[in-house]
C-alpha positions in Angstrom: -1.8 17.0 -1.0 0.2 16.9 -4.2 0.3 13.4 -5.8 3.7 11.8 -5.6 3.0 8.2 -6.7 3.1 6.9 -10.3 0.8 4.3 -11.8 3.3 1.5 -11.4 3.6 2.3 -7.6 -0.1 2.3 -7.3 -0.6 -1.0 -9.0 2.2 -2.7 -7.0 0.7 -1.4 -3.7 -2.8 -2.6 -4.6 -1.5 -6.1 -5.7 0.4 -6.4 -2.5 -2.7 -5.5 -0.5 -4.8 -8.0 -2.4 -2.2 -10.7 -1.7 -2.1 -9.8 2.0 -5.9 -9.9 2.1 -6.0 -13.3 0.5 -3.4 -14.6 2.9 -5.4 -13.2 5.8 -8.8 -14.6 4.7 -7.5 -18.0 3.9 -5.9 -18.0 7.4 -2.4 -18.6 6.0 -1.3 -15.8 8.3 -2.8 -15.5 11.8 -2.3 -13.7 15.0 -0.4 -10.5 15.5 1.4 -10.8 12.1 -1.9 -11.0 10.4 -3.3 -7.9 12.1 -0.1 -5.9 11.3 -0.1 -7.1 7.7 -3.8 -6.2 7.3 -3.2 -2.7 8.6 -0.3 -2.3 6.1 -2.6 -3.6 3.3 -5.3 -1.0 4.2 -2.6 1.7 4.2 -1.4 0.5 0.8 -4.9 0.6 -0.6 -5.6 4.1 0.7 -2.3 5.6 -0.5 -2.7 3.8 -3.8 -6.2 5.2 -4.5 -5.3 8.8 -3.4 -1.9 8.7 -5.1 -0.1 10.3 -2.2 2.4 8.6 0.1 3.4 10.6 3.3 6.6 8.6 3.6 7.6 9.5 0.0 6.9 13.2 0.9 9.0 12.9 4.0 11.9 11.3 2.0 11.5 13.6 -1.0 10.6 10.7 -3.4 8.3 11.3 -6.3 7.6 8.5 -8.8 4.9 10.4 -10.6 5.9 11.0 -14.2 5.1 14.5 -15.6 
């Protein structure tokens, strides 16, 4: 896997994941929406830490500066 995410992308994804986690744990979001949002947050954290987004690869997007 070749990295295709820049540092700004990574930070944005992790911040969004933290916000979703906070909303979930304070029960601001509940039910099915909460579960879906939590799954998205986990995906954002994983892709943020490894620096590779499969959707970016599929669409030919690369935000990593050389």
